[in-house]
N, CA, C and O of each residue as an XYZ file, in Angstrom:
824
protein
N       0.829     -1.205      0.000
C       0.000      0.000      0.000
C       0.861      1.251      0.000
O       0.554      2.237     -0.671
N       1.958      1.192      0.775
C       2.857      2.360      0.812
C       3.469      2.626     -0.553
O       3.614      3.774     -0.973
N       3.832      1.524     -1.252
C       4.434      1.719     -2.581
C       3.430      2.311     -3.556
O       3.807      3.104     -4.419
N       2.169      1.945     -3.436
C       1.149      2.516     -4.303
C       0.984      4.006     -4.040
O       0.885      4.806     -4.971
N       0.954      4.370     -2.753
C       0.847      5.794     -2.405
C       2.071      6.557     -2.887
O       1.966      7.677     -3.386
N       3.249      5.924     -2.729
C       4.477      6.573     -3.182
C       4.463      6.792     -4.689
O       4.857      7.862     -5.153
N       4.017      5.806     -5.463
C       3.966      5.953     -6.931
C       2.978      7.033     -7.337
O       3.246      7.820     -8.244
N       1.820      7.068     -6.655
C       0.847      8.110     -6.970
C       1.393      9.487     -6.641
O       1.160     10.447     -7.376
N       2.126      9.584     -5.526
C       2.687     10.871     -5.136
C       3.762     11.324     -6.110
O       3.848     12.504     -6.452
N       4.586     10.371     -6.557
C       5.611     10.712     -7.539
C       4.985     11.145     -8.856
O       5.477     12.066     -9.508
N       3.896     10.479     -9.251
C       3.213     10.887    -10.474
C       2.636     12.280    -10.342
O       2.648     13.053    -11.300
N       2.132     12.606     -9.162
C       1.589     13.943     -8.949
C       2.682     14.999     -8.986
O       2.490     16.083     -9.536
N       3.836     14.676     -8.393
C       4.935     15.645     -8.382
C       5.493     15.851     -9.786
O       5.825     16.976    -10.162
N       5.598     14.778    -10.563
C       6.196     14.894    -11.899
C       5.240     15.500    -12.909
O       5.628     15.743    -14.052
N       3.985     15.752    -12.510
C       3.045     16.332    -13.463
C       3.337     17.785    -13.744
O       2.822     18.335    -14.718
N       4.161     18.436    -12.908
C       4.494     19.842    -13.128
C       5.538     20.024    -14.208
O       5.775     21.148    -14.650
N       6.169     18.940    -14.644
C       7.164     19.007    -15.714
C       6.646     18.224    -16.903
O       6.242     17.070    -16.760
N       6.652     18.839    -18.073
C       6.065     18.221    -19.255
C       7.060     18.239    -20.394
O       7.848     19.173    -20.542
N       7.009     17.182    -21.201
C       7.877     17.073    -22.362
C       7.030     17.266    -23.610
O       5.960     16.673    -23.741
N       7.516     18.099    -24.526
C       6.753     18.435    -25.719
C       7.636     18.311    -26.951
O       8.849     18.506    -26.879
N       7.018     17.986    -28.082
C       7.626     18.069    -29.399
C       6.842     19.105    -30.192
O       5.624     18.989    -30.330
N       7.526     20.110    -30.709
C       6.867     21.135    -31.511
C       7.648     21.339    -32.803
O       8.833     21.016    -32.888
N       6.967     21.876    -33.800
C       7.582     22.228    -35.077
C       7.527     23.735    -35.241
O       6.449     24.331    -35.240
N       8.698     24.350    -35.381
C       8.800     25.797    -35.568
C       9.101     26.050    -37.037
O      10.179     25.704    -37.520
N       8.159     26.648    -37.745
C       8.321     26.909    -39.171
C       9.371     27.997    -39.410
O       9.758     28.720    -38.492
N       9.822     28.096    -40.667
C      10.774     29.136    -41.045
C      10.147     30.517    -40.851
O       8.967     30.724    -41.135
N      10.954     31.450    -40.366
C      10.539     32.828    -40.094
C       9.412     32.886    -39.063
O       8.603     33.813    -39.081
N       9.356     31.895    -38.159
C       8.300     31.846    -37.151
C       8.910     31.754    -35.751
O      10.098     31.477    -35.586
N       8.061     31.996    -34.748
C       8.461     31.913    -33.347
C       7.314     31.317    -32.543
O       6.163     31.733    -32.674
N       7.647     30.333    -31.708
C       6.654     29.681    -30.861
C       6.983     30.000    -29.406
O       8.126     29.853    -28.974
N       5.960     30.444    -28.644
C       6.154     30.840    -27.253
C       5.210     30.069    -26.346
O       4.103     29.701    -26.738
N       5.677     29.831    -25.116
C       4.894     29.140    -24.100
C       4.998     29.926    -22.797
O       5.960     30.662    -22.580
N       3.997     29.761    -21.932
C       3.879     30.613    -20.761
C       3.649     29.772    -19.513
O       2.993     28.731    -19.553
N       4.216     30.262    -18.383
C       4.003     29.650    -17.071
C       3.784     30.757    -16.054
O       4.537     31.729    -16.003
N       2.743     30.598    -15.246
C       2.433     31.562    -14.188
C       2.880     30.972    -12.856
O       2.315     29.977    -12.402
N       3.885     31.572    -12.226
C       4.471     31.027    -11.006
C       4.606     32.131     -9.959
O       4.463     33.318    -10.253
N       4.885     31.700     -8.730
C       5.131     32.627     -7.634
C       6.615     32.938     -7.533
O       7.457     32.230     -8.085
N       6.914     34.011     -6.816
C       8.312     34.418     -6.642
C       9.070     33.360     -5.847
O       8.549     32.811     -4.876
N      10.294     33.080     -6.263
C      11.126     32.095     -5.585
C      10.972     30.681     -6.101
O      11.706     29.793     -5.667
N      10.036     30.441     -7.020
C       9.830     29.098     -7.558
C      10.988     28.719     -8.477
O      11.398     29.507     -9.329
N      11.504     27.524     -8.300
C      12.576     27.043     -9.164
C      11.992     26.615    -10.502
O      11.001     25.886    -10.558
N      12.619     27.078    -11.575
C      12.143     26.789    -12.930
C      13.321     26.307    -13.773
O      14.476     26.643    -13.510
N      13.003     25.523    -14.780
C      14.041     25.000    -15.651
C      13.531     24.763    -17.057
O      12.365     24.422    -17.258
N      14.407     24.944    -18.023
C      14.102     24.685    -19.428
C      15.216     23.844    -20.024
O      16.387     24.220    -19.978
N      14.842     22.706    -20.581
C      15.780     21.824    -21.261
C      15.248     21.566    -22.658
O      14.072     21.244    -22.828
N      16.115     21.708    -23.669
C      15.651     21.562    -25.046
C      16.698     20.862    -25.895
O      17.886     20.855    -25.574
N      16.225     20.274    -26.989
C      17.082     19.571    -27.949
C      16.421     19.672    -29.315
O      15.218     19.444    -29.448
N      17.216     20.017    -30.340
C      16.690     20.096    -31.698
C      16.727     18.694    -32.294
O      17.793     18.088    -32.404
N      15.550     18.176    -32.680
C      15.457     16.809    -33.188
C      15.660     16.741    -34.693
O      16.326     15.828    -35.180
N      15.097     17.694    -35.445
C      15.190     17.657    -36.902
C      15.207     19.076    -37.443
O      14.745     20.017    -36.797
N      15.763     19.204    -38.669
C      15.661     20.464    -39.393
C      16.965     21.207    -39.550
O      17.590     21.599    -38.564
N      17.381     21.403    -40.800
C      18.517     22.273    -41.121
C      19.794     21.862    -40.411
O      20.183     20.694    -40.409
N      20.440     22.864    -39.804
C      21.686     22.641    -39.076
C      21.447     22.337    -37.605
O      22.374     22.437    -36.801
N      20.232     21.969    -37.237
C      19.875     21.608    -35.855
C      20.193     22.739    -34.892
O      20.844     22.519    -33.871
N      19.737     23.956    -35.208
C      19.961     25.097    -34.329
C      18.698     25.956    -34.288
O      17.889     25.951    -35.216
N      18.554     26.692    -33.188
C      17.386     27.550    -33.003
C      17.713     28.605    -31.959
O      18.626     28.427    -31.152
N      16.965     29.708    -31.975
C      17.131     30.776    -30.994
C      16.179     30.541    -29.830
O      15.009     30.210    -30.027
N      16.691     30.715    -28.613
C      15.908     30.476    -27.397
C      15.913     31.741    -26.551
O      16.932     32.418    -26.420
N      14.751     32.043    -25.980
C      14.630     33.244    -25.158
C      13.675     32.976    -24.000
O      12.614     32.380    -24.183
N      14.067     33.426    -22.792
C      13.218     33.352    -21.605
C      12.998     34.773    -21.114
O      13.959     35.499    -20.860
N      11.735     35.180    -20.977
C      11.379     36.548    -20.612
C      10.585     36.518    -19.310
O       9.686     35.695    -19.142
N      10.923     37.417    -18.393
C      10.243     37.501    -17.116
C       8.968     38.325    -17.181
O       8.647     38.887    -18.228
N       8.233     38.405    -16.066
C       6.987     39.182    -16.047
C       7.199     40.674    -16.285
O       6.305     41.356    -16.788
N       8.377     41.183    -15.927
C       8.671     42.599    -16.123
C       9.353     42.872    -17.456
O       9.981     43.915    -17.634
N       9.229     41.916    -18.410
C       9.778     42.037    -19.767
C      11.299     42.012    -19.811
O      11.888     42.358    -20.835
N      11.947     41.612    -18.724
C      13.399     41.468    -18.731
C      13.764     40.119    -19.340
O      13.088     39.115    -19.113
N      14.844     40.113    -20.115
C      15.307     38.885    -20.764
C      16.200     38.133    -19.773
O      17.298     38.583    -19.445
N      15.714     36.989    -19.306
C      16.461     36.182    -18.345
C      17.526     35.352    -19.040
O      18.628     35.184    -18.517
N      17.204     34.837    -20.210
C      18.161     34.014    -20.959
C      17.905     34.215    -22.442
O      16.756     34.275    -22.882
N      18.987     34.320    -23.213
C      18.870     34.488    -24.659
C      19.997     33.709    -25.335
O      21.170     34.059    -25.205
N      19.632     32.657    -26.050
C      20.603     31.857    -26.778
C      20.365     31.951    -28.273
O      19.219     31.936    -28.720
N      21.435     32.046    -29.050
C      21.348     32.209    -30.497
C      21.925     30.977    -31.178
O      23.061     30.582    -30.915
N      21.127     30.374    -32.058
C      21.523     29.225    -32.875
C      22.122     28.116    -32.002
O      23.259     27.691    -32.207
N      21.345     27.667    -31.042
C      21.763     26.584    -30.159
C      21.072     25.291    -30.561
O      19.913     25.299    -30.977
N      21.785     24.183    -30.436
C      21.219     22.883    -30.785
C      20.642     22.164    -29.572
O      19.736     21.344    -29.722
N      21.140     22.448    -28.390
C      20.622     21.866    -27.158
C      21.062     22.746    -25.999
O      21.991     23.545    -26.122
N      20.382     22.587    -24.881
C      20.752     23.391    -23.725
C      19.881     23.086    -22.528
O      18.818     22.475    -22.639
N      20.367     23.531    -21.373
C      19.641     23.359    -20.118
C      19.890     24.586    -19.265
O      21.037     24.949    -19.006
N      18.814     25.227    -18.826
C      18.935     26.453    -18.046
C      17.939     26.411    -16.895
O      16.748     26.191    -17.115
N      18.414     26.619    -15.673
C      17.573     26.642    -14.487
C      17.747     27.984    -13.779
O      18.826     28.576    -13.801
N      16.685     28.446    -13.160
C      16.717     29.719    -12.441
C      15.558     29.754    -11.460
O      14.666     28.907    -11.501
N      15.583     30.745    -10.576
C      14.512     30.953     -9.612
C      13.734     32.206    -10.006
O      14.325     33.226    -10.360
N      12.436     32.124     -9.944
C      11.590     33.251    -10.334
C      11.833     34.434     -9.398
O      11.644     34.318     -8.187
N      12.249     35.560     -9.953
C      12.523     36.743     -9.134
C      11.272     37.562     -8.852
O      11.252     38.376     -7.929
N      10.219     37.344     -9.655
C       8.958     38.059     -9.466
C       7.797     37.102     -9.721
O       7.929     36.180    -10.526
N       6.662     37.303     -9.052
C       5.484     36.507     -9.399
C       4.882     36.995    -10.716
O       4.879     38.191    -11.009
N       4.376     36.052    -11.498
C       3.771     36.437    -12.768
C       4.007     35.409    -13.843
O       4.335     34.257    -13.561
N       3.838     35.836    -15.082
C       3.916     34.948    -16.245
C       5.312     35.018    -16.848
O       5.794     36.094    -17.201
N       5.960     33.850    -16.962
C       7.269     33.725    -17.601
C       7.072     33.103    -18.981
O       6.283     32.173    -19.152
N       7.800     33.630    -19.954
C       7.613     33.250    -21.352
C       8.855     32.542    -21.879
O       9.978     33.014    -21.702
N       8.634     31.400    -22.531
C       9.691     30.666    -23.221
C       9.413     30.761    -24.716
O       8.319     30.420    -25.166
N      10.389     31.219    -25.482
C      10.198     31.395    -26.933
C      11.294     30.678    -27.703
O      12.469     30.739    -27.341
N      10.890     29.993    -28.776
C      11.810     29.356    -29.712
C      11.631     30.037    -31.061
O      10.550     29.994    -31.650
N      12.703     30.670    -31.549
C      12.628     31.439    -32.785
C      13.398     30.792    -33.917
O      14.526     30.333    -33.735
N      12.777     30.757    -35.090
C      13.400     30.192    -36.290
C      13.402     31.224    -37.412
O      13.237     30.880    -38.583
N      13.593     32.512    -37.040
C      13.527     33.577    -38.041
C      14.693     33.541    -39.015
O      14.554     34.004    -40.147
N      15.839     33.004    -38.609
C      17.018     33.026    -39.468
C      17.005     31.936    -40.531
O      17.836     31.943    -41.439
N      16.065     30.996    -40.422
C      15.981     29.933    -41.423
C      15.174     30.409    -42.619
O      14.133     31.045    -42.457
N      15.651     30.103    -43.818
C      14.973     30.571    -45.033
C      13.755     29.731    -45.384
O      12.728     30.271    -45.796
N      13.858     28.405    -45.225
C      12.730     27.554    -45.621
C      12.597     26.290    -44.774
O      11.618     25.562    -44.935
N      13.532     26.005    -43.888
C      13.534     24.737    -43.177
C      12.861     24.863    -41.818
O      13.295     25.680    -41.005
N      11.816     24.085    -41.541
C      11.237     24.064    -40.185
C      12.115     23.252    -39.239
O      12.888     22.399    -39.675
N      11.990     23.522    -37.950
C      12.777     22.827    -36.929
C      11.836     22.107    -35.968
O      10.815     22.651    -35.545
N      12.201     20.879    -35.636
C      11.461     20.094    -34.643
C      12.220     20.165    -33.325
O      13.384     19.770    -33.249
N      11.556     20.671    -32.289
C      12.189     20.917    -30.994
C      11.529     20.047    -29.932
O      10.303     20.004    -29.826
N      12.348     19.356    -29.151
C      11.873     18.663    -27.969
C      12.329     19.438    -26.750
O      13.516     19.738    -26.619
N      11.405     19.768    -25.851
C      11.784     20.564    -24.689
C      10.940     20.183    -23.482
O       9.836     19.652    -23.603
N      11.506     20.477    -22.304
C      10.835     20.271    -21.018
C      10.794     21.592    -20.267
O      11.777     22.332    -20.242
N       9.674     21.879    -19.667
C       9.549     23.009    -18.761
C       9.319     22.459    -17.365
O       8.241     21.946    -17.064
N      10.318     22.563    -16.522
C      10.271     21.991    -15.174
C       9.936     23.097    -14.183
O      10.679     24.070    -14.055
N       8.824     22.946    -13.488
C       8.368     23.933    -12.512
C       8.400     23.295    -11.136
O       7.693     22.319    -10.887
N       9.220     23.844    -10.234
C       9.285     23.345     -8.867
C       8.123     23.858     -8.029
O       7.280     24.621     -8.501
N       8.101     23.425     -6.780
C       7.050     23.871     -5.881
C       7.398     25.226     -5.288
O       8.561     25.628     -5.248
N       6.368     25.918     -4.831
C       6.568     27.224     -4.213
C       7.335     27.077     -2.909
O       7.115     26.111     -2.178
N       8.230     28.009     -2.596
C       8.962     27.930     -1.342
C       8.029     28.074     -0.146
O       7.113     28.896     -0.161
N       8.267     27.274      0.889
C       7.424     27.301      2.092
C       8.200     27.864      3.268
O       9.403     27.626      3.373
N       7.555     28.599      4.151
C       8.254     29.124      5.327
C       8.643     28.006      6.277
O       7.960     26.986      6.371
N       9.759     28.211      6.986
C      10.250     27.220      7.924
C       9.374     27.212      9.170
O       8.951     28.269      9.639
N       9.101     26.027      9.707
C       8.288     25.879     10.897
C       9.166     25.426     12.056
O      10.033     24.567     11.892
N       8.939     25.998     13.203
C       9.691     25.644     14.396
C       9.062     24.408     15.038
O       7.839     24.277     15.076
N       9.887     23.523     15.533
C       9.432     22.285     16.179
C       9.732     22.372     17.654
O      10.888     22.278     18.065
N       8.664     22.559     18.481
C       8.843     22.682     19.919
C       8.205     21.535     20.670
O       8.683     21.205     21.756
N       7.153     20.904     20.164
C       6.513     19.806     20.864
C       6.521     18.563     19.990
O       7.066     18.565     18.886
N       5.896     17.479     20.512
C       5.896     16.220     19.784
C       5.138     16.294     18.481
O       5.517     15.659     17.497
N       4.054     17.079     18.470
C       3.244     17.176     17.258
C       4.013     17.839     16.138
O       4.012     17.377     14.996
N       4.684     18.958     16.496
C       5.489     19.630     15.477
C       6.653     18.754     15.024
O       7.047     18.789     13.858
N       7.200     17.968     15.949
C       8.290     17.064     15.573
C       7.794     16.002     14.605
O       8.493     15.634     13.660
N       6.570     15.507     14.850
C       6.001     14.522     13.931
C       5.773     15.140     12.559
O       6.028     14.504     11.536
N       5.287     16.393     12.539
C       5.121     17.085     11.255
C       6.457     17.304     10.561
O       6.558     17.239      9.336
N       7.490     17.567     11.377
C       8.822     17.750     10.800
C       9.318     16.463     10.157
O       9.938     16.489      9.094
N       9.036     15.316     10.818
C       9.431     14.034     10.226
C       8.704     13.795      8.912
O       9.291     13.312      7.944
N       7.409     14.142      8.889
C       6.656     13.994      7.647
C       7.210     14.894      6.550
O       7.286     14.509      5.384
N       7.597     16.115      6.956
C       8.150     17.031      5.952
C       9.481     16.516      5.415
O       9.789     16.697      4.236
N      10.276     15.871      6.280
C      11.532     15.305      5.805
C      11.274     14.179      4.805
O      11.960     14.060      3.789
N      10.266     13.353      5.117
C       9.919     12.277      4.183
C       9.445     12.865      2.857
O       9.794     12.376      1.783
N       8.634     13.936      2.956
C       8.171     14.589      1.732
C       9.338     15.140      0.923
O       9.362     15.034     -0.303
N      10.307     15.730      1.622
C      11.478     16.266      0.916
C      12.269     15.155      0.233
O      12.743     15.323     -0.891
N      12.410     14.013      0.920
C      13.129     12.890      0.317
C      12.395     12.362     -0.904
O      13.017     12.010     -1.906
N      11.046     12.305     -0.818
C      10.264     11.842     -1.960
C      10.395     12.820     -3.119
O      10.482     12.413     -4.278
N      10.408     14.116     -2.801
C      10.564     15.117     -3.855
C      11.923     14.994     -4.528
O      12.020     15.103     -5.750
N      12.975     14.767     -3.744
C      14.304     14.588     -4.321
C      14.345     13.345     -5.212
O      14.941     13.360     -6.289
N      13.698     12.264     -4.745
C      13.651     11.052     -5.551
C      12.886     11.289     -6.844
O      13.283     10.810     -7.906
N      11.774     12.038     -6.748
C      11.001     12.340     -7.949
C      11.810     13.173     -8.929
O      11.775     12.936    -10.136
N      12.543     14.155     -8.401
C      13.382     14.982     -9.275
C      14.463     14.162     -9.957
O      14.748     14.357    -11.138
N      15.070     13.235     -9.205
C      16.111     12.389     -9.792
C      15.543     11.482    -10.878
O      16.146     11.314    -11.938
N      14.373     10.897    -10.601
C      13.742     10.033    -11.604
C      13.371     10.819    -12.850
O      13.530     10.337    -13.972
N      12.878     12.027    -12.646
C      12.516     12.844    -13.799
C      13.751     13.221    -14.610
O      13.701     13.271    -15.839
N      14.874     13.489    -13.911
C      16.113     13.785    -14.625
C      16.587     12.599    -15.446
O      17.046     12.770    -16.575
N      16.479     11.387    -14.885
C      16.862     10.185    -15.626
C      15.970     10.011    -16.849
O      16.459      9.673    -17.927
N      14.677     10.236    -16.695
C      13.747     10.119    -17.817
C      14.089     11.116    -18.921
O      14.066     10.779    -20.105
N      14.409     12.356    -18.517
C      14.778     13.363    -19.516
C      16.051     12.982    -20.250
O      16.142     13.136    -21.468
N      17.039     12.484    -19.508
C      18.292     12.080    -20.143
C      18.069     10.950    -21.137
O      18.685     10.927    -22.202
N      17.187     10.009    -20.794
C      16.890      8.922    -21.724
C      16.227      9.453    -22.999
O      16.545      9.009    -24.102
N      15.310     10.402    -22.839
C      14.650     10.974    -24.015
C      15.649     11.718    -24.893
O      15.606     11.606    -26.118
N      16.555     12.484    -24.264
C      17.543     13.221    -25.051
C      18.543     12.283    -25.708
O      19.002     12.550    -26.819
N      18.883     11.194    -25.041
C      19.775     10.223    -25.662
C      19.117      9.586    -26.877
O      19.788      9.318    -27.874
N      17.807      9.340    -26.807
C      17.103      8.798    -27.965
C      17.110      9.779    -29.125
O      17.321      9.391    -30.274
N      16.879     11.062    -28.820
C      16.891     12.072    -29.886
C      18.282     12.195    -30.486
O      18.424     12.252    -31.708
N      19.306     12.237    -29.650
C      20.673     12.352    -30.164
C      21.069     11.116    -30.962
O      21.740     11.223    -31.988
N      20.651      9.935    -30.487
C      20.941      8.714    -31.237
C      20.284      8.757    -32.611
O      20.885      8.344    -33.603
N      19.044      9.257    -32.672
C      18.366      9.361    -33.955
C      19.072     10.357    -34.867
O      19.226     10.100    -36.061
N      19.505     11.497    -34.314
C      20.226     12.479    -35.123
C      21.547     11.929    -35.642
O      21.875     12.085    -36.818
N      22.300     11.286    -34.757
C      23.591     10.750    -35.171
C      23.421      9.605    -36.173
O      24.230      9.443    -37.087
N      22.360      8.817    -35.991
C      22.113      7.743    -36.956
C      21.770      8.304    -38.326
O      22.214      7.783    -39.349
N      20.971      9.376    -38.341
C      20.634      9.998    -39.626
C      21.886     10.554    -40.304
O      22.047     10.425    -41.518
N      22.778     11.177    -39.516
C      24.025     11.699    -40.090
C      24.898     10.562    -40.606
O      25.486     10.668    -41.682
N      24.985      9.465    -39.834
C      25.810      8.328    -40.264
C      25.262      7.697    -41.536
O      26.022      7.361    -42.444
N      23.932      7.536    -41.603
C      23.336      6.949    -42.802
C      23.517      7.859    -44.010
O      23.774      7.377    -45.113
N      23.384      9.162    -43.816
C      23.601     10.085    -44.929
C      25.052     10.031    -45.407
O      25.313     10.010    -46.610
N      25.998     10.008    -44.460
C      27.414      9.923    -44.831
C      27.718      8.605    -45.533
O      28.468      8.565    -46.509
N      27.122      7.522    -45.018
C      27.352      6.210    -45.626
C      26.825      6.170    -47.054
O      27.490      5.643    -47.946
N      25.639      6.722    -47.275
C      25.081      6.729    -48.638
C      25.943      7.565    -49.576
O      26.130      7.195    -50.735
N      26.470      8.685    -49.089
C      27.342      9.509    -49.932
C      28.639      8.784    -50.266
O      29.135      8.869    -51.389
N      29.188      8.063    -49.278
C      30.418      7.299    -49.533
C      30.161      6.208    -50.562
O      30.989      5.977    -51.443
N      29.016      5.536    -50.456
C      28.694      4.475    -51.421
C      28.536      5.053    -52.823
O      29.034      4.476    -53.790
N      27.847      6.191    -52.942
C      27.671      6.819    -54.255
C      29.011      7.254    -54.830
O      29.274      7.063    -56.018
N      29.864      7.843    -53.981
C      31.173      8.279    -54.453
C      32.042      7.092    -54.880
O      32.749      7.169    -55.885
N      31.988      5.990    -54.110
C      32.755      4.803    -54.477
C      32.258      4.231    -55.811
O      33.060      3.822    -56.651
N      30.941      4.204    -56.000
C      30.394      3.727    -57.277
C      30.823      4.639    -58.418
O      31.126      4.161    -59.512
N      30.852      5.944    -58.178
C      31.298      6.885    -59.211
C      32.767      6.673    -59.539
O      33.144      6.694    -60.711
N      33.610      6.469    -58.523
C      35.028      6.224    -58.758
C      35.232      4.930    -59.546
O      36.051      4.881    -60.463
N      34.470      3.864    -59.179
C      34.610      2.600    -59.906
C      34.190      2.758    -61.365
O      34.823      2.205    -62.265
N      33.122      3.515    -61.591
C      32.671      3.744    -62.967
C      33.724      4.503    -63.769
O      33.982      4.170    -64.926
N      34.334      5.525    -63.160
C      35.372      6.299    -63.840
C      36.576      5.414    -64.159
O      37.132      5.509    -65.253
N      36.988      4.556    -63.222
C      38.124      3.663    -63.460
C      37.835      2.683    -64.595
O      38.693      2.434    -65.442
N      36.631      2.133    -64.606
C      36.273      1.199    -65.684
C      36.280      1.910    -67.028
O      36.781      1.366    -68.012
N      35.736      3.112    -67.081
C      35.719      3.865    -68.340
C      37.132      4.197    -68.804
O      37.438      4.086    -69.991
N      38.001      4.607    -67.869
C      39.384      4.908    -68.238
C      40.113      3.662    -68.733
O      40.888      3.725    -69.687
N      39.856      2.522    -68.072
C      40.502      1.278    -68.503
C      40.059      0.881    -69.904
O      40.881      0.528    -70.750
N      38.754      0.941    -70.140
C      38.234      0.606    -71.469
C      38.771      1.578    -72.510
O      39.133      1.171    -73.614
N      38.824      2.860    -72.164
C      39.354      3.849    -73.097
C      40.810      3.611    -73.428
O      41.209      3.728    -74.587
N      41.612      3.276    -72.426
C      43.026      2.992    -72.671
C      43.206      1.756    -73.561
O      44.071      1.734    -74.437
N      42.381      0.728    -73.327
C      42.486     -0.487    -74.149
C      42.177     -0.164    -75.608
O      42.909     -0.571    -76.510
N      41.102      0.562    -75.829
C      40.767      0.922    -77.217
C      41.831      1.817    -77.832
O      42.135      1.698    -79.019
N      42.400      2.717    -77.027
C      43.455      3.595    -77.558
C      44.685      2.788    -77.964
O      45.269      3.024    -79.022
N      45.075      1.833    -77.115
C      46.234      1.008    -77.452
C      45.961      0.152    -78.686
O      46.835     -0.022    -79.536
N      44.731     -0.386    -78.780
C      44.404     -1.183    -79.962
C      44.500     -0.334    -81.227
O      45.084     -0.761    -82.223
N      43.933      0.853    -81.187
C      43.997      1.737    -82.348
C      45.428      2.144    -82.658
O      45.794      2.271    -83.826
N      46.248      2.351    -81.622
C      47.636      2.765    -81.826
C      48.419      1.675    -82.570
O      49.131      1.972    -83.529
N      48.290      0.421    -82.133
C      49.019     -0.659    -82.781
C      48.477     -0.944    -84.177
O      49.234     -1.310    -85.076
N      47.182     -0.780    -84.358
C      46.612     -0.964    -85.707
C      47.201      0.058    -86.665
O      47.490     -0.284    -87.811
N      47.386      1.289    -86.241
C      47.996      2.324    -87.095
C      49.425      1.991    -87.407
O      49.849      2.214    -88.541
N      50.210      1.466    -86.469
C      51.608      1.105    -86.698
C      51.719      0.001    -87.723
O      52.648     -0.008    -88.531
N      50.759     -0.954    -87.700
C      50.810     -2.047    -88.671
C      50.573     -1.531    -90.066
O      51.235     -1.982    -91.001
N      49.670     -0.617    -90.243
C      49.400     -0.071    -91.561
C      50.606      0.654    -92.098
O      50.914      0.551    -93.285
N      51.296      1.388    -91.243
C      52.503      2.100    -91.662
C      53.592      1.089    -92.010
O      54.697      1.478    -92.389
């Protein structure tokens, strides 16, 4: 029963972090929003899965229109920060520099819990609550670690797919080039044979 409650609690905690796949068209920008309280830990992790040179512009804007993070032509990244003001934080992925190629982006927006004031423990009841809070903190740490492992597995899958596509493209180009070289060698060999035959035929006539 405890394990069932623990799994349900972990599922509830991990619901604040979501993984998305989006397509950002050329000359377009896609933005997402989160409304949080001051002091909340926030994080953005992204990876370009497909499109062009696998790069995109990333921007994080605070409620007061200040730019918290701005990355130009990045293929992957991870940025964590604490909300300095309560309000709506904006995450934007821009593909304005691409002429015609859309980009497929996989990203996670990780939102931590609001900071809680510290409670003093003077009697047995408060001590029992403190023990429960410690257990809750341990469960939260375990949930965060599990979520990090899940994210790493997803990013490894995306990177494996990208590297496999590059390897297959390189392999196909090598095969085409090798076939072209073999064709050129065969043509040169046949040409030399015919040239030598014609050369000796001319000498005999003379």
